[in-house]
C-alpha positions in Angstrom: 47.0 -20.7 13.2 43.9 -18.3 13.0 41.2 -18.5 15.7 38.6 -19.3 12.9 40.8 -22.3 11.7 40.9 -23.6 15.2 37.0 -23.3 15.7 36.7 -25.3 12.5 39.1 -27.9 13.8 37.0 -28.2 17.0 34.0 -29.1 15.1 35.7 -31.5 12.9 37.4 -33.2 16.0 34.0 -33.5 17.9 32.7 -35.5 14.7 35.9 -37.5 14.4 35.9 -38.3 18.1 32.4 -39.5 18.2 33.0 -41.7 15.1 36.0 -43.3 16.8 34.3 -44.0 20.2 31.0 -45.3 18.6 32.9 -47.7 16.4 35.6 -48.7 19.0 38.5 -47.8 16.7 40.7 -46.5 19.6 42.3 -49.2 21.7 41.0 -49.5 25.2 44.7 -49.1 26.4 45.1 -45.6 25.0 44.4 -43.1 27.6 45.8 -39.9 25.8 43.7 -37.2 24.6 40.5 -39.0 25.5 37.6 -38.0 27.7 37.5 -39.5 31.3 41.0 -40.9 30.8 44.2 -39.7 32.5 47.7 -40.6 33.5 46.4 -41.3 37.1 43.9 -44.0 35.6 46.8 -45.5 33.7 49.2 -45.8 36.5 46.5 -47.3 38.7 45.9 -49.9 36.0 49.6 -50.8 36.0 50.0 -50.8 39.8 46.9 -53.0 40.3 48.2 -55.6 37.8 51.5 -55.7 39.7 49.8 -56.1 43.1 47.2 -58.8 42.0 50.1 -60.9 40.5 52.2 -60.5 43.7 49.2 -62.0 45.4 49.4 -64.9 43.1 53.2 -65.3 43.7 54.1 -63.8 40.2 56.6 -61.3 39.1 55.9 -58.6 36.5 58.3 -57.2 33.8 57.8 -53.9 32.2 59.2 -52.2 29.2 58.6 -48.4 28.8 58.9 -47.1 25.4 58.9 -43.6 24.0 58.3 -42.3 20.5 60.8 -39.8 19.1 59.3 -36.5 17.7 55.8 -38.3 17.7 53.6 -35.5 16.2 56.3 -34.9 13.4 56.2 -38.8 12.5 52.6 -38.9 11.4 53.1 -40.0 7.7 50.3 -38.3 5.7 49.7 -41.0 3.2 49.9 -43.6 6.0 47.1 -41.7 8.1 44.8 -41.3 5.0 45.1 -45.1 4.3 44.1 -46.0 7.9 41.3 -43.5 7.9 39.9 -45.3 4.7 40.4 -48.7 6.4 38.5 -47.5 9.6 35.6 -46.5 7.4 35.6 -42.9 8.3 33.0 -40.9 6.1 34.5 -39.5 2.9 33.7 -35.9 3.7 35.7 -36.1 6.8 38.6 -37.8 5.0 38.7 -35.0 2.4 38.8 -32.4 5.1 41.6 -34.1 6.8 43.5 -34.6 3.7 43.2 -30.8 2.8 44.3 -29.9 6.4 47.4 -32.2 6.0 48.5 -32.0 2.4 50.1 -29.2 0.3 52.1 -27.8 3.3 55.6 -26.6 2.5 58.4 -25.0 4.3 61.3 -22.9 3.1 64.8 -22.4 4.8 66.3 -18.9 5.1 70.0 -18.4 5.6 71.9 -15.1 5.2 68.8 -13.6 3.6 68.9 -16.4 1.0 65.8 -18.5 0.5 65.7 -22.2 -0.4 63.2 -23.7 -2.8 59.7 -24.7 -1.5 59.9 -28.3 0.0 56.7 -30.2 0.7 56.2 -31.7 4.2 55.5 -35.5 3.8 55.0 -36.1 7.5 53.8 -34.6 10.7 50.8 -32.6 11.9 50.8 -28.7 12.4 52.1 -27.9 15.9 49.6 -26.4 18.2 46.6 -27.6 16.1 43.5 -29.1 17.7 43.4 -32.1 15.4 47.0 -32.9 15.8 46.9 -35.1 18.8 43.7 -37.1 17.8 45.2 -37.8 14.4 48.3 -39.2 16.1 46.5 -41.6 18.3 44.5 -42.8 15.3 47.7 -43.4 13.4 48.9 -45.7 16.2 45.4 -47.2 17.0 46.1 -50.5 15.2 49.4 -51.3 17.1 49.9 -55.2 17.4 49.1 -56.7 20.8 50.3 -60.1 22.0 47.7 -62.1 24.0 50.0 -62.9 26.9 51.0 -59.2 27.3 49.4 -56.1 28.7 49.6 -52.7 27.2 49.4 -49.1 28.7 49.5 -46.2 26.2 49.3 -42.6 26.9 49.7 -40.6 23.7 53.5 -41.3 22.5 54.4 -43.3 25.6 53.9 -47.0 25.6 54.4 -49.6 28.3 54.4 -53.4 27.5 54.3 -55.5 30.8 53.4 -59.2 31.6 53.6 -61.5 34.5 54.7 -64.9 35.2 56.3 -67.0 38.1 59.6 -67.3 36.2 61.6 -64.2 35.2 62.9 -65.8 32.0 59.5 -66.4 30.7 58.6 -62.8 31.3 61.9 -61.9 29.3 60.9 -64.1 26.2 57.5 -62.7 26.1 58.4 -59.0 26.3 61.2 -59.7 23.7 58.7 -61.0 21.2 56.3 -58.2 22.0 59.2 -55.6 21.5 60.1 -57.2 18.2 56.5 -57.0 16.9 56.2 -53.3 18.1 59.3 -52.4 16.4 58.2 -54.0 13.1 55.0 -51.9 13.4 56.7 -48.7 14.0 59.2 -49.3 11.2 56.4 -50.1 8.9 54.7 -46.8 9.5 57.8 -44.8 9.6 57.8 -44.0 13.4 61.0 -43.9 15.2 61.5 -45.0 18.9 63.7 -43.1 21.1 66.2 -45.9 22.3 67.8 -43.9 24.8 64.6 -43.4 26.7 63.7 -47.2 26.6 63.4 -48.7 30.2 63.1 -52.3 31.3 62.0 -52.8 34.9 61.3 -56.0 36.9 59.0 -56.1 39.8 59.4 -59.0 42.2 59.3 -60.1 45.8 61.5 -63.1 45.1 65.2 -63.6 45.9 65.7 -67.1 44.5 67.9 -66.7 41.2 65.8 -69.2 39.4 62.8 -67.0 39.5 64.6 -63.9 38.4 65.6 -63.0 34.6 68.9 -64.3 33.7 68.7 -63.1 30.1 68.7 -59.4 28.8 66.4 -57.3 26.7 67.6 -56.2 23.4 66.2 -53.3 21.4 67.4 -52.1 18.0 70.9 -53.8 18.5 71.5 -52.4 22.0 71.3 -54.7 25.1 70.0 -53.7 28.6 69.4 -55.5 31.8 66.2 -55.0 33.8 66.5 -52.2 36.3 68.2 -53.7 39.4 68.0 -50.5 41.5 64.2 -50.9 41.8 63.7 -54.5 42.5 66.6 -54.7 45.1 64.6 -52.3 47.1 61.5 -54.7 46.8 63.4 -57.6 48.4 62.9 -56.2 51.9 59.3 -55.6 51.5 56.4 -57.9 52.7 53.7 -55.9 50.9 54.1 -53.7 47.9 52.3 -50.5 47.2 48.7 -50.2 48.3 46.4 -47.2 47.3 43.6 -46.0 49.4 42.0 -44.5 46.4 42.8 -42.8 43.0 43.4 -39.4 44.4 46.0 -40.7 46.9 47.9 -42.5 44.2 51.3 -42.2 45.9 50.6 -42.8 49.5 51.1 -46.3 51.2 48.0 -47.2 53.1 49.8 -49.2 55.7 53.6 -48.7 56.6 53.3 -51.3 59.3 53.4 -54.0 56.4 56.9 -53.0 55.7 59.7 -55.1 57.5 62.2 -52.1 57.5 61.0 -48.5 57.6 63.9 -47.2 55.9 63.5 -49.5 52.9 59.8 -48.6 52.8 60.8 -44.9 52.5 63.3 -45.6 49.9 60.8 -47.8 47.9 58.2 -45.1 48.0 60.5 -42.4 46.5 61.8 -44.8 43.9 58.3 -45.6 42.9 57.5 -41.9 42.5 60.5 -41.5 40.2 59.4 -44.5 38.0 55.9 -43.0 37.7 57.4 -39.6 36.7 59.5 -41.2 34.1 57.0 -43.4 32.5 54.7 -40.4 31.8 57.2 -38.1 30.3 58.9 -36.5 33.2 62.7 -36.3 33.7 64.2 -39.0 36.0 68.0 -38.9 36.1 68.9 -40.9 39.1 68.9 -44.6 38.6 68.2 -44.3 34.9 68.9 -47.3 32.7 69.7 -46.5 29.1 69.6 -49.2 26.4 
């Protein structure tokens, strides 16, 4: 894309972003492509929630979801419909329509060219407007009152806390069903192979742990046991000194066994890396 085109996109993005923020259109849980928001802040939110519920003798269940080919999934007619519903000024809608529509591709094989085919979905790769158009497209994702949500661009975590693991499973399963319905309606596909279910608990008694599985698009998976087994020997979960020392335990004396503390530390780092689109192969649970 030309430099002049990107310069124009930046001007449009500024106008669009100001409108979204002034009218509270973007969900508070969305931390991707926004000023003064980062993955560090999002991880801090989740870990503080887990810690606070540990203090109330509650466990936390979490489902991590990933959108497959997110920027290629933005349905053009769908995004225009949402921009109209959000009350965006007509001049901005017309500019975005001209930016997305009337784009074509052609396939070349052995010096033979196919017919021109219109592109019905997706934002141009490398564009300035692409990321913000995607988060607008997913801004109205349904949220259940008993669940918490953490969103960073195309990564979504749904988590909730309760004294009993089976209550957590029920809540998460309902939230997952609503989320699936939303994505299906707007022609967005979830990457089932990257879906993770993780259970955070200090409890050993089976009656407090989940006895049922989480199902996703016909596949069934258990909560990640490799993580919450390591929590069993821990008297105090992760404590952060401040946001810039996100991955440092503030007091190792609170751990009953030093080897378990070290193991828990590295497993927690791996979880953070996976949740925000890093590769984590060891201990991975595929649905």
